LUMBA-819674 format. One line per field, with one value per residue (C-alpha): residue number from 0; chain; x, y, z. Coordinates in Angstrom, 1 decimal, decimal comma, padded with zeros to 4 digits. Layout:
N
seq <- c(NUM;...)
mol <- c(A;...)
east <- c(X;...)
north <- c(Y;...)
up <- c(Z;...)
This chain:
719
seq <- c(0;1;2;3;4;5;6;7;8;9;10;11;12;13;14;15;16;17;18;19;20;21;22;23;24;25;26;27;28;29;30;31;32;33;34;35;36;37;38;39;40;41;42;43;44;45;46;47;48;49;50;51;52;53;54;55;56;57;58;59;60;61;62;63;64;65;66;67;68;69;70;71;72;73;74;75;76;77;78;79;80;81;82;83;84;85;86;87;88;89;90;91;92;93;94;95;96;97;98;99;100;101;102;103;104;105;106;107;108;109;110;111;112;113;114;115;116;117;118;119;120;121;122;123;124;125;126;127;128;129;130;131;132;133;134;135;136;137;138;139;140;141;142;143;144;145;146;147;148;149;150;151;152;153;154;155;156;157;158;159;160;161;162;163;164;165;166;167;168;169;170;171;172;173;174;175;176;177;178;179;180;181;182;183;184;185;186;187;188;189;190;191;192;193;194;195;196;197;198;199;200;201;202;203;204;205;206;207;208;209;210;211;212;213;214;215;216;217;218;219;220;221;222;223;224;225;226;227;228;229;230;231;232;233;234;235;236;237;238;239;240;241;242;243;244;245;246;247;248;249;250;251;252;253;254;255;256;257;258;259;260;261;262;263;264;265;266;267;268;269;270;271;272;273;274;275;276;277;278;279;280;281;282;283;284;285;286;287;288;289;290;291;292;293;294;295;296;297;298;299;300;301;302;303;304;305;306;307;308;309;310;311;312;313;314;315;316;317;318;319;320;321;322;323;324;325;326;327;328;329;330;331;332;333;334;335;336;337;338;339;340;341;342;343;344;345;346;347;348;349;350;351;352;353;354;355;356;357;358;359;360;361;362;363;364;365;366;367;368;369;370;371;372;373;374;375;376;377;378;379;380;381;382;383;384;385;386;387;388;389;390;391;392;393;394;395;396;397;398;399;400;401;402;403;404;405;406;407;408;409;410;411;412;413;414;415;416;417;418;419;420;421;422;423;424;425;426;427;428;429;430;431;432;433;434;435;436;437;438;439;440;441;442;443;444;445;446;447;448;449;450;451;452;453;454;455;456;457;458;459;460;461;462;463;464;465;466;467;468;469;470;471;472;473;474;475;476;477;478;479;480;481;482;483;484;485;486;487;488;489;490;491;492;493;494;495;496;497;498;499;500;501;502;503;504;505;506;507;508;509;510;511;512;513;514;515;516;517;518;519;520;521;522;523;524;525;526;527;528;529;530;531;532;533;534;535;536;537;538;539;540;541;542;543;544;545;546;547;548;549;550;551;552;553;554;555;556;557;558;559;560;561;562;563;564;565;566;567;568;569;570;571;572;573;574;575;576;577;578;579;580;581;582;583;584;585;586;587;588;589;590;591;592;593;594;595;596;597;598;599;600;601;602;603;604;605;606;607;608;609;610;611;612;613;614;615;616;617;618;619;620;621;622;623;624;625;626;627;628;629;630;631;632;633;634;635;636;637;638;639;640;641;642;643;644;645;646;647;648;649;650;651;652;653;654;655;656;657;658;659;660;661;662;663;664;665;666;667;668;669;670;671;672;673;674;675;676;677;678;679;680;681;682;683;684;685;686;687;688;689;690;691;692;693;694;695;696;697;698;699;700;701;702;703;704;705;706;707;708;709;710;711;712;713;714;715;716;717;718)
mol <- c(A;A;A;A;A;A;A;A;A;A;A;A;A;A;A;A;A;A;A;A;A;A;A;A;A;A;A;A;A;A;A;A;A;A;A;A;A;A;A;A;A;A;A;A;A;A;A;A;A;A;A;A;A;A;A;A;A;A;A;A;A;A;A;A;A;A;A;A;A;A;A;A;A;A;A;A;A;A;A;A;A;A;A;A;A;A;A;A;A;A;A;A;A;A;A;A;A;A;A;A;A;A;A;A;A;A;A;A;A;A;A;A;A;A;A;A;A;A;A;A;A;A;A;A;A;A;A;A;A;A;A;A;A;A;A;A;A;A;A;A;A;A;A;A;A;A;A;A;A;A;A;A;A;A;A;A;A;A;A;A;A;A;A;A;A;A;A;A;A;A;A;A;A;A;A;A;A;A;A;A;A;A;A;A;A;A;A;A;A;A;A;A;A;A;A;A;A;A;A;A;A;A;A;A;A;A;A;A;A;A;A;A;A;A;A;A;A;A;A;A;A;A;A;A;A;A;A;A;A;A;A;A;A;A;A;A;A;A;A;A;A;A;A;A;A;A;A;A;A;A;A;A;A;A;A;A;A;A;A;A;A;A;A;A;A;A;A;A;A;A;A;A;A;A;A;A;A;A;A;A;A;A;A;A;A;A;A;A;A;A;A;A;A;A;A;A;A;A;A;A;A;A;A;A;A;A;A;A;A;A;A;A;A;A;A;A;A;A;A;A;A;A;A;A;A;A;A;A;A;A;A;A;A;A;A;A;A;A;A;A;A;A;A;A;A;A;A;A;A;A;A;A;A;A;A;A;A;A;A;A;A;A;A;A;A;A;A;A;A;A;A;A;A;A;A;A;A;A;A;A;A;A;A;A;A;A;A;A;A;A;A;A;A;A;A;A;A;A;A;A;A;A;A;A;A;A;A;A;A;A;A;A;A;A;A;A;A;A;A;A;A;A;A;A;A;A;A;A;A;A;A;A;A;A;A;A;A;A;A;A;A;A;A;A;A;A;A;A;A;A;A;A;A;A;A;A;A;A;A;A;A;A;A;A;A;A;A;A;A;A;A;A;A;A;A;A;A;A;A;A;A;A;A;A;A;A;A;A;A;A;A;A;A;A;A;A;A;A;A;A;A;A;A;A;A;A;A;A;A;A;A;A;A;A;A;A;A;A;A;A;A;A;A;A;A;A;A;A;A;A;A;A;A;A;A;A;A;A;A;A;A;A;A;A;A;A;A;A;A;A;A;A;A;A;A;A;A;A;A;A;A;A;A;A;A;A;A;A;A;A;A;A;A;A;A;A;A;A;A;A;A;A;A;A;A;A;A;A;A;A;A;A;A;A;A;A;A;A;A;A;A;A;A;A;A;A;A;A;A;A;A;A;A;A;A;A;A;A;A;A;A;A;A;A;A;A;A;A;A;A;A;A;A;A;A;A;A;A;A;A;A;A;A;A;A;A;A;A;A;A;A;A;A;A;A;A;A;A;A;A;A;A;A;A;A;A;A;A;A;A;A;A;A;A;A;A;A;A;A;A;A;A;A;A;A;A;A;A;A;A;A;A;A;A;A;A;A;A;A;A;A;A;A;A;A;A;A;A;A;A;A;A;A;A;A;A;A;A;A)
east <- c(023,0;025,6;025,5;021,8;022,9;025,6;024,0;022,7;020,7;021,2;019,1;020,1;018,1;018,5;018,9;020,9;024,6;026,1;029,8;032,4;035,8;037,5;036,2;037,9;036,0;036,2;033,8;030,8;029,9;030,5;028,2;025,5;025,8;025,4;022,2;020,8;021,4;024,1;026,5;028,4;029,0;030,0;032,5;034,0;034,3;035,9;038,5;039,3;040,4;044,1;045,6;046,6;043,0;041,5;043,8;042,0;040,6;036,9;037,0;038,5;035,5;033,1;034,9;034,6;030,8;030,2;032,3;030,2;027,0;028,1;029,2;033,0;033,6;037,5;037,7;035,5;037,6;040,8;039,2;037,6;040,9;042,5;039,7;041,5;043,1;042,3;040,2;037,5;035,3;035,6;032,2;033,0;036,3;034,4;031,8;034,4;036,2;032,9;031,8;035,3;035,0;031,6;032,9;035,9;033,6;031,6;034,7;035,5;038,5;037,4;040,8;041,1;037,5;037,9;041,1;039,3;036,4;039,0;040,0;036,3;034,5;030,8;030,1;026,6;024,2;025,5;029,1;028,3;026,6;029,7;031,7;029,2;029,4;033,1;033,1;031,1;033,6;036,6;034,8;034,4;030,9;030,1;031,0;029,1;026,0;026,0;026,7;024,3;021,5;022,1;022,1;019,1;017,0;017,8;016,2;017,8;016,5;019,5;020,1;018,2;017,3;016,0;019,5;021,0;018,8;019,6;023,3;022,5;020,8;024,0;026,2;024,0;024,0;027,8;028,3;026,2;023,1;020,9;017,6;018,3;019,0;015,9;013,8;015,4;014,5;011,0;010,3;011,8;009,5;006,5;007,2;008,6;006,4;006,5;010,3;011,3;013,8;011,2;011,4;015,2;014,4;012,0;014,6;017,3;015,0;014,5;018,4;018,8;015,7;015,2;011,5;009,3;008,0;004,5;002,7;-000,3;-003,6;-003,0;000,4;-001,1;-003,6;-000,8;001,3;-001,7;-002,4;001,1;000,9;-002,3;-000,7;002,1;-000,7;000,1;-003,6;-003,4;-000,6;-002,6;-005,5;-003,2;-001,7;-005,1;-006,4;-007,4;-007,3;-010,1;-012,3;-011,1;-013,5;-012,2;-014,8;-012,5;-009,8;-012,5;-013,8;-010,2;-009,5;-012,7;-012,0;-008,5;-009,4;-012,6;-010,8;-007,8;-010,5;-012,2;-008,9;-007,7;-010,5;-011,4;-013,3;-016,1;-018,7;-016,6;-015,5;-019,2;-019,9;-016,8;-017,3;-020,9;-019,8;-017,2;-019,9;-022,2;-019,5;-018,8;-015,7;-014,4;-014,5;-018,1;-019,6;-016,8;-017,1;-020,8;-020,1;-017,5;-019,8;-022,3;-019,8;-018,6;-022,2;-022,4;-019,1;-020,2;-023,3;-025,9;-026,9;-030,4;-028,6;-026,2;-029,0;-030,6;-027,3;-026,5;-029,9;-029,5;-026,2;-027,8;-030,5;-028,0;-025,4;-026,9;-024,2;-021,2;-018,6;-019,9;-023,5;-023,3;-021,5;-023,9;-026,9;-025,5;-024,5;-027,9;-029,5;-026,9;-027,5;-031,4;-030,7;-028,4;-030,9;-033,6;-035,8;-038,6;-037,6;-034,0;-034,6;-036,5;-033,9;-031,0;-032,9;-033,5;-029,8;-028,7;-031,0;-030,5;-028,1;-025,7;-024,8;-024,0;-021,3;-019,9;-019,6;-018,0;-020,9;-023,4;-021,6;-021,7;-025,4;-026,2;-024,3;-026,1;-029,5;-028,5;-027,1;-030,1;-032,5;-030,6;-030,7;-034,5;-035,5;-037,8;-039,1;-038,0;-039,2;-037,4;-034,1;-034,3;-035,0;-031,9;-030,0;-030,9;-029,6;-026,4;-026,1;-026,6;-024,0;-021,5;-021,8;-021,0;-017,2;-014,5;-012,7;-012,4;-013,9;-016,9;-017,3;-016,2;-018,4;-021,5;-021,1;-020,5;-023,5;-025,7;-024,9;-025,7;-029,1;-030,0;-029,0;-031,3;-034,0;-033,9;-032,3;-029,6;-028,5;-028,2;-026,3;-023,7;-023,2;-022,7;-020,3;-018,2;-018,3;-017,0;-014,2;-012,5;-013,0;-009,5;-007,6;-007,5;-009,3;-011,4;-014,7;-013,2;-012,2;-015,7;-017,4;-015,2;-016,3;-020,0;-019,7;-018,1;-020,9;-023,4;-021,6;-019,9;-016,4;-014,9;-012,2;-009,1;-008,7;-007,4;-009,5;-006,2;-003,8;-000,1;002,1;005,0;008,6;009,4;012,6;015,8;016,5;019,6;021,7;022,8;026,1;025,6;027,7;030,9;029,9;026,5;028,2;030,7;028,0;026,1;029,2;029,7;026,1;025,3;022,2;020,2;023,1;023,3;019,6;019,8;022,8;021,1;017,9;020,0;021,4;018,1;018,0;021,4;020,3;017,2;019,5;021,4;018,6;014,8;012,3;013,0;016,7;016,1;013,6;016,0;018,7;016,6;015,5;019,2;020,0;017,0;015,0;011,7;009,9;011,4;010,9;007,3;006,7;008,2;005,9;002,8;000,7;002,3;-000,2;001,3;-000,3;-003,6;-002,2;-000,8;002,6;004,1;007,0;008,6;006,4;007,1;009,7;006,9;005,0;008,2;009,0;005,4;004,9;008,5;009,5;010,9;013,7;013,0;015,3;014,1;010,4;010,6;012,4;009,9;006,9;008,3;008,8;005,2;003,7;002,6;002,9;005,3;002,8;000,5;003,2;004,1;000,4;000,2;003,6;002,6;-000,3;001,4;004,7;005,1;008,2;010,0;011,9;012,3;008,7;007,4;003,8;002,4;001,2;004,8;004,1;007,5;009,0;007,9;004,7;004,2;004,4;003,6;006,3;003,8;002,5;006,0;007,1;004,3;005,1;008,8;008,0;006,1;009,1;011,5;013,3;014,5;012,8;014,2;012,3;015,1;014,7;011,6;013,7;015,6;013,7;014,7;013,3;010,3;009,3;010,0;007,9;005,2;004,8;004,3;001,6;-000,1;-000,1;-002,3;-004,6;-004,9;-005,6;-008,3;-010,0;-008,7;-008,2;-009,3;-010,7;-007,1;-006,4;-009,4;-007,9;-004,5;-005,9;-008,6;-007,8;-009,1;-011,5;-013,4;-013,7;-015,2;-017,6;-018,7;-019,1;-021,1;-023,8;-024,3;-025,2;-024,1;-025,2;-022,9;-023,1;-022,0;-018,4;-019,0;-021,9;-019,8;-017,0;-019,4;-020,9;-017,5;-018,2;-014,6;-014,0;-010,2;-010,7;-013,1;-010,8;-007,9;-009,5;-010,3;-006,9;-004,7;-006,7;-006,1;-002,4;-002,3;-004,1;-001,6;001,4;-000,2;-000,8;002,8;003,8;002,6;001,1;000,5;-002,4;-004,4;-006,4;-004,4;-005,0;-007,1;-010,5;-012,5;-015,1;-018,7;-019,8;-018,0;-019,2;-018,0;-015,3)
north <- c(-017,4;-016,1;-012,7;-012,5;-012,5;-009,9;-007,4;-004,2;-001,7;001,8;004,7;008,3;011,2;015,0;017,3;020,4;019,3;019,8;020,7;018,5;020,1;016,7;016,6;018,4;021,2;019,2;016,7;019,1;018,8;015,1;014,8;016,7;014,1;011,3;012,8;013,0;009,3;009,7;007,2;006,5;010,2;010,8;008,0;009,2;012,7;011,4;009,5;012,6;014,4;014,9;011,9;014,0;014,9;011,5;009,9;011,5;008,9;010,2;010,2;006,7;005,7;007,4;005,8;002,3;003,0;004,2;001,4;-001,2;000,3;000,4;-003,2;-002,5;-005,0;-005,2;-001,4;-001,1;-003,6;-001,7;001,7;000,6;-001,0;002,5;004,2;004,6;007,4;010,2;012,0;009,4;008,7;005,3;004,3;005,0;003,1;000,1;000,2;000,3;-002,8;-004,8;-003,8;-004,9;-008,2;-008,8;-007,9;-010,1;-013,0;-012,1;-012,4;-015,9;-014,4;-016,0;-016,2;-012,4;-012,0;-014,0;-012,3;-009,0;-010,3;-011,5;-007,9;-006,7;-006,9;-007,8;-009,0;-008,1;-010,5;-010,0;-010,5;-013,7;-014,9;-014,1;-016,2;-019,1;-018,9;-018,8;-022,0;-023,5;-022,1;-023,6;-027,0;-027,0;-028,4;-029,4;-025,8;-024,4;-026,3;-025,5;-021,8;-021,4;-023,3;-020,9;-017,7;-018,7;-019,5;-016,2;-014,4;-011,1;-007,9;-007,2;-010,8;-012,6;-015,8;-017,4;-017,2;-018,6;-021,5;-022,1;-022,1;-024,5;-026,9;-026,6;-027,4;-030,5;-031,7;-031,4;-033,1;-036,1;-035,4;-035,3;-036,1;-033,3;-031,0;-031,9;-031,5;-028,0;-027,0;-028,4;-026,5;-023,4;-023,5;-024,1;-021,6;-018,7;-018,5;-014,8;-014,6;-013,5;-016,4;-019,1;-020,8;-021,3;-023,5;-025,6;-025,8;-026,9;-029,5;-030,9;-031,1;-033,1;-035,2;-035,7;-034,7;-031,7;-030,9;-032,5;-030,9;-032,3;-030,5;-029,2;-028,0;-026,2;-024,5;-023,5;-022,1;-020,2;-018,8;-017,5;-016,0;-014,1;-012,8;-011,4;-009,8;-012,0;-012,8;-013,7;-016,2;-017,7;-018,2;-019,9;-022,1;-023,7;-023,9;-027,4;-028,7;-031,1;-030,6;-033,2;-035,5;-034,3;-031,6;-029,5;-029,5;-028,7;-025,8;-024,5;-024,8;-023,0;-020,3;-019,5;-019,6;-017,5;-014,9;-014,7;-014,2;-011,5;-009,7;-009,9;-007,3;-008,5;-011,8;-010,8;-013,0;-016,0;-015,1;-014,9;-018,4;-020,0;-018,3;-019,3;-022,9;-022,4;-020,9;-023,9;-026,2;-026,3;-024,4;-021,6;-019,2;-020,1;-016,9;-014,7;-016,5;-015,7;-012,1;-011,8;-013,6;-011,0;-008,2;-009,8;-009,9;-006,2;-005,4;-007,6;-005,3;-007,6;-005,2;-006,9;-010,3;-008,8;-007,5;-010,8;-012,5;-009,9;-010,5;-014,3;-014,0;-011,9;-014,5;-017,4;-015,9;-012,9;-012,9;-013,1;-010,4;-010,1;-009,6;-005,9;-004,9;-007,1;-005,5;-002,0;-002,8;-004,2;-000,9;001,1;-000,5;-000,1;003,7;003,7;002,0;004,6;002,0;003,2;000,7;002,1;004,8;002,5;-000,2;002,2;003,6;000,2;-000,7;002,6;002,2;-001,7;-003,6;-004,4;-000,8;-000,7;-003,2;-001,4;002,4;003,1;001,6;003,4;006,7;005,8;004,7;008,1;010,0;008,0;008,9;012,6;013,1;011,1;013,3;016,4;015,1;014,4;017,6;019,8;022,3;024,0;021,5;018,7;020,6;021,4;017,6;016,9;019,6;017,8;014,5;016,2;017,7;014,2;012,7;015,5;014,6;011,0;011,4;013,9;013,1;016,1;014,1;013,4;016,8;019,0;017,0;017,1;020,7;021,9;020,0;021,1;024,6;023,7;022,2;025,3;027,6;025,7;025,7;029,5;029,8;032,3;033,0;029,3;028,7;031,4;030,3;026,6;027,6;029,6;026,6;024,4;026,9;025,9;022,2;022,0;025,0;024,9;021,5;020,6;021,5;024,8;025,8;025,0;026,9;030,0;030,1;029,8;032,6;034,9;034,0;035,1;038,4;037,5;038,0;034,6;036,0;034,0;030,4;029,8;029,8;030,1;032,9;032,5;032,1;034,4;033,5;030,1;029,3;028,9;025,4;023,5;023,0;019,6;018,9;016,3;013,2;013,2;010,1;011,7;015,0;013,2;011,1;014,2;015,8;012,9;012,9;009,6;011,1;007,9;006,4;009,7;009,4;005,9;006,6;009,7;007,7;004,9;007,6;009,4;008,1;009,8;013,0;013,1;013,1;016,0;018,3;019,0;018,1;021,3;020,5;016,9;017,8;020,6;017,9;015,9;018,9;019,9;016,5;016,5;013,9;015,4;012,1;011,9;015,6;015,3;012,3;013,9;016,9;015,9;015,8;018,9;021,1;024,2;023,2;024,5;027,9;030,4;029,7;032,8;033,8;030,9;028,1;028,5;025,7;023,2;024,0;023,9;020,4;019,1;020,6;020,4;021,8;018,3;018,1;021,7;022,2;019,2;019,8;023,4;022,9;020,2;022,4;025,4;023,2;022,3;025,6;024,2;025,4;023,3;023,3;021,2;018,5;018,6;018,2;015,0;013,9;014,2;011,8;009,4;008,8;011,0;012,5;009,1;008,8;005,1;004,4;001,2;000,1;-003,4;-002,2;-001,1;002,5;004,1;007,1;010,6;010,8;006,9;006,7;003,5;002,4;002,0;005,5;007,0;005,2;006,7;010,1;009,7;008,9;012,1;014,0;012,2;010,5;006,9;005,4;002,8;001,8;002,7;006,4;006,6;006,3;009,4;012,5;014,6;012,1;011,2;014,8;015,5;012,7;013,2;016,8;016,1;013,6;016,0;018,7;016,7;016,0;019,6;020,5;017,9;018,2;021,2;021,5;019,5;016,9;016,4;014,7;012,4;011,5;011,0;008,4;006,6;007,5;010,3;008,0;007,4;011,1;011,5;008,7;010,3;013,7;012,3;011,2;014,8;015,8;019,0;021,3;019,6;019,4;021,3;020,4;019,5;017,1;015,5;014,7;013,2;011,0;009,7;005,9;004,9;005,6;005,9;008,4;010,6;010,8;011,4;014,4;015,9;015,3;016,4;019,6;020,1;019,6;021,8;024,7;024,3;024,7;027,6;029,2;029,0;031,2;034,1;033,1;036,7;037,0;034,2;032,2;030,7;032,0;028,9;029,2;025,9;025,8;025,9;023,5;020,8;019,4;017,3;019,0)
up <- c(-013,6;-011,2;-012,9;-011,8;-008,3;-008,7;-011,2;-009,8;-011,8;-010,1;-011,4;-011,4;-010,0;-010,3;-007,3;-006,4;-005,9;-002,5;-003,3;-001,6;-001,1;-001,9;-005,5;-008,3;-010,0;-013,2;-011,8;-011,8;-015,5;-015,3;-012,3;-014,2;-017,0;-014,5;-013,3;-016,7;-017,1;-019,7;-018,1;-021,3;-021,9;-018,4;-018,5;-021,7;-020,3;-017,2;-019,2;-021,2;-018,1;-017,6;-015,9;-012,8;-012,3;-013,3;-010,7;-007,8;-005,6;-005,8;-009,6;-009,7;-007,6;-010,0;-012,9;-011,4;-010,8;-014,3;-015,9;-013,9;-015,1;-018,8;-018,6;-018,7;-015,8;-016,1;-016,3;-013,2;-011,2;-012,0;-011,1;-007,9;-006,9;-007,0;-005,2;-001,9;000,1;002,5;000,0;000,4;003,4;005,0;003,9;000,3;000,4;002,0;-000,8;-003,5;-002,0;-001,7;-005,3;-006,6;-004,9;-006,5;-010,0;-009,6;-008,9;-011,9;-014,0;-012,5;-010,6;-007,4;-005,7;-006,0;-004,9;-001,8;-001,0;-001,2;000,9;003,5;004,2;004,9;008,1;008,5;005,0;003,7;002,1;-001,3;-000,3;001,4;-001,7;-003,6;-001,3;-001,7;-005,5;-005,4;-003,5;-006,4;-008,9;-007,4;-007,0;-003,2;-003,7;-000,1;001,0;-001,9;-001,2;002,5;002,0;-001,0;000,9;003,9;002,0;-000,2;002,8;004,4;001,3;002,1;000,4;-001,7;-002,9;-005,6;-003,7;-006,9;-008,6;-005,4;-005,5;-009,1;-008,1;-005,3;-007,9;-010,0;-006,9;-006,2;-009,7;-009,9;-006,7;-008,1;-006,1;-009,1;-007,1;-004,8;-007,7;-009,4;-006,2;-005,7;-009,3;-009,1;-005,8;-007,3;-010,3;-008,1;-005,4;-007,4;-010,6;-010,6;-011,1;-014,6;-014,7;-013,6;-017,1;-016,5;-013,5;-015,7;-018,4;-015,9;-014,6;-018,1;-018,6;-015,4;-015,4;-019,1;-019,0;-018,1;-014,7;-014,3;-011,5;-009,8;-009,9;-006,3;-007,4;-010,4;-008,1;-005,6;-008,5;-009,9;-006,5;-006,2;-009,7;-008,7;-005,4;-007,6;-009,7;-012,7;-013,1;-016,9;-016,1;-013,4;-015,8;-018,2;-015,5;-015,0;-018,6;-019,5;-015,9;-015,4;-012,4;-009,9;-008,0;-004,7;-003,8;-001,5;-004,3;-006,9;-004,9;-004,5;-008,3;-009,2;-006,6;-007,8;-011,4;-011,0;-009,0;-011,5;-014,2;-012,2;-011,3;-014,9;-015,6;-019,1;-018,5;-016,1;-017,7;-017,4;-014,0;-012,9;-014,2;-012,6;-009,2;-009,2;-009,6;-006,8;-004,5;-005,0;-003,3;000,4;001,2;003,2;000,3;-000,9;000,3;-000,9;-004,3;-004,4;-003,7;-006,4;-008,8;-008,3;-008,7;-011,9;-013,3;-012,7;-014,3;-017,3;-017,7;-016,0;-013,2;-012,8;-012,4;-010,0;-007,7;-007,6;-006,8;-004,0;-002,5;-002,7;-000,9;002,0;002,5;002,4;004,6;006,6;009,2;006,8;006,3;002,7;003,7;004,5;001,2;-000,8;000,9;000,1;-003,5;-004,3;-003,0;-004,8;-008,1;-007,7;-007,2;-010,2;-012,4;-011,4;-009,8;-007,5;-004,9;-004,7;-002,1;000,2;-000,1;000,7;003,6;005,0;004,7;006,3;009,2;009,5;011,6;008,8;008,4;012,1;011,6;008,5;009,2;005,7;003,9;006,1;005,2;001,5;001,7;003,4;000,6;-002,1;-000,6;-000,3;-003,7;-005,3;-003,4;-004,7;-008,4;-008,1;-006,4;-008,3;-005,6;-002,5;000,0;-002,0;-001,9;001,9;002,4;000,5;002,5;005,7;004,3;003,4;006,8;008,4;006,1;007,1;010,7;010,3;010,1;010,7;007,5;005,2;002,3;004,4;006,3;003,4;000,8;003,0;004,0;000,5;-000,9;001,9;000,8;-002,8;-001,8;000,4;-002,4;-004,9;-002,2;-001,9;001,5;000,5;004,1;004,9;001,8;002,4;006,0;004,8;002,1;004,6;006,8;003,8;003,2;006,5;006,8;005,3;003,7;-000,1;-000,3;-003,4;-001,6;-000,3;-003,9;-005,0;-002,1;-002,8;-006,3;-005,3;-002,8;-005,4;-007,8;-005,1;-004,7;-001,4;-000,4;000,6;003,0;003,9;003,1;006,6;009,8;011,8;011,9;011,1;014,1;015,0;014,1;015,3;017,2;015,2;014,0;014,6;011,5;010,5;008,6;005,9;006,5;004,4;002,3;001,4;000,3;-001,8;-003,5;-004,4;-005,8;-008,0;-009,2;-007,5;-006,0;-005,3;-003,3;-001,4;-000,6;000,6;002,9;004,5;005,1;006,7;009,1;009,8;013,5;014,1;012,3;014,7;017,6;016,2;015,2;015,4;012,6;010,8;010,6;009,6;006,9;005,7;005,4;003,0;001,1;000,6;-001,0;-003,2;-001,3;-001,7;-000,9;002,6;003,4;002,4;004,4;007,5;007,2;005,4;008,6;010,3;012,1;010,6;007,2;008,7;009,0;006,4;004,9;006,4;008,7;010,6;009,4;005,8;006,0;006,8;003,6;001,5;002,8;002,6;-000,9;-002,3;-005,7;-006,4;-009,0;-009,7;-012,7;-014,6;-013,9;-014,6;-018,0;-019,0;-018,0;-019,9;-023,0;-023,1;-021,9;-018,6;-015,0;-013,1;-010,2;-012,4;-012,7;-009,0;-008,1;-010,2;-008,9;-005,2;-005,8;-008,2;-006,6;-003,6;-005,4;-005,5;-008,8;-008,2;-007,7;-009,5;-009,5;-010,0;-013,4;-014,4;-014,0;-013,4;-011,7;-010,7;-012,8;-012,8;-016,7;-018,4;-020,8;-023,5;-023,1;-022,7;-025,9;-027,8;-026,4;-027,1;-030,8;-031,0;-029,7;-032,0;-029,1;-028,9;-025,9;-023,4;-020,3;-017,9;-019,0;-016,9;-013,7;-014,7;-013,3;-016,3;-018,8;-016,8;-016,4;-020,1;-021,3;-018,6;-019,4;-023,1;-022,1;-019,7;-022,3;-024,6;-021,7;-020,9;-024,4;-024,7;-021,4;-019,4;-015,7;-013,7;-016,0;-017,3;-014,0;-014,5;-018,0;-016,4;-014,1;-016,0;-019,7;-021,9;-023,8;-020,5;-019,7;-023,1;-022,5;-019,1;-020,7;-023,6;-021,2;-020,1;-023,6;-025,5;-022,8;-020,4;-016,5;-013,6;-012,7;-009,0;-010,0;-012,9;-010,5;-007,9;-010,7;-011,9;-011,7;-010,4;-006,8;-007,5;-010,2;-008,4;-005,4;-007,7;-009,2;-005,9;-004,4;-007,4;-007,7;-004,0;-004,4;-007,5;-005,5;-002,6;-005,0;-006,7;-003,3;-002,4;-005,2;-003,1;000,2;001,2;-001,4;000,2;-002,4;-005,4;-008,9;-009,8;-011,4;-011,9;-014,7;-013,6;-016,2;-018,4;-021,8;-024,6;-026,6)
């Protein structure tokens, strides 16, 4: 229990090593092992060094860190205790002392831990938690209860408040306050159901009370709602299984709402969700209209589109001024269009021109798009294509966003071309080229122009600027340089980020971005420059630094090696990486997708077996492994689907891409239309964005040539 408060999982990342003069040369190969995640090997290599070298304070610090990570706590305590001296920056010495105190407490050596803490100024949240737990160990129950209660209620980011509350219950029980301990555990079980140790609270409650926690219906609903907020929808459904509908109508409505939404969000029980949410919507409550809306959505996702249309229309009649009415009105019309009903066009036109669309600009734009693309698909003669072109033009004017302007302008050109207006089509394609340089629709427009025998010209509407002013150079802080030299790159990134305000006072954006590039923090460099105006101009002369920061060659050695092993371009992996994790090796999604390429452990495990590699989940936080496993997975998708449909398969699954292609028949369908008809908004946008990222990376190989060497297929078909 106490170990849960004090245990830290730190994950390695790979970057170019900034050499620190204080570190012996012998540390360089060891640092490389640390970056690869081979902590046991690095520790063994460190211990094999001559004693005179190993005794260096920086290497003692590294030995302590590695021993801690590999579970050799006593060795870590000893090594960290010797990590002192002028060779270490003050911040590193302070970190070593704080870590040593925490490890002493884990070993139950609280007298030594408290003595160490007494030498430190401004204890952090974890160190204060150590002091509170040590009070519990030595039997000072009053002090332990007071301190644990205070630290648990603070709920600091670096401290597991759940474990502190468990320790608080222990202190209360040992002090004879069994009722308070029972209340603490009961509240903890109810309030933190998402915690992986929630069952421990229930077990501890049984040990004290002699019986299991028996929540009321309202408490079950509260707990299920918390589980759903933590995206544990299946657990929420199980929490409410077998709960009888209460007589209290308000509570009954809430029970049905929470259960219905958990079923809906679990994504595999839409028919049942529709039934439960329909029951909830029939009861008076603040969620009745929202429940009716989601009941209709669930019907559609369960395959009952006709029933969904009726349910959407009923909601609009029942609650015409509700927040849900506009979307219900739009979705009903959209489904009619999708089903090919004759009334679909009229229904969508009424929505777009009606008062609800005025309150929902996004839906108005989507409605205008659906009318335009439907008119294009149905067109059979020149006049019909020109009418579609007019609809696309109106759509393009509805928003300045590139996905609206670029999309509308490109498809206007397509419609004009099909309608025989060659000059108008060429002009519209040229306009689409420059909505945003190298964007998905610009790439499509370029290829259409070439097919028409036209020279597309430069991808940039603006010229490159002359040389920019020289940037101020920033010297990396001593602690950051040392951490890099030891291979502790994640720590280096965190420390430099904590000092970013100081860096900004020392240099301009160029210098600050360069500092993050130098330590391998591609994520921060990208976020500092992603919206820079220079990205609208060629990556030439003095503005190339902006492009290199905004499109970093993140973890270049690891990604390059992984790409070469699979016969891929590293730019392909960087394009996916930019969209998936923004180059953050520690990224973790709600679905447990991990690291640079957001690999699911289940997928990575299957890939690892194919490579003959023993897989562990933590490997995905190591850039080298994430890139290696991700590249092998992407190779299979490229072989099966090609570019850019491999991106759709990466996002939605290869089986779905095959299903969508199968609908097109053996002759296939034009790529641009296929992407527009991908039924998942997320996947459709993913293909467009990742292809755009990929094109930018290919462009940076040789900006002087203009357009990147990327040819998209005109048509796609089942393979």
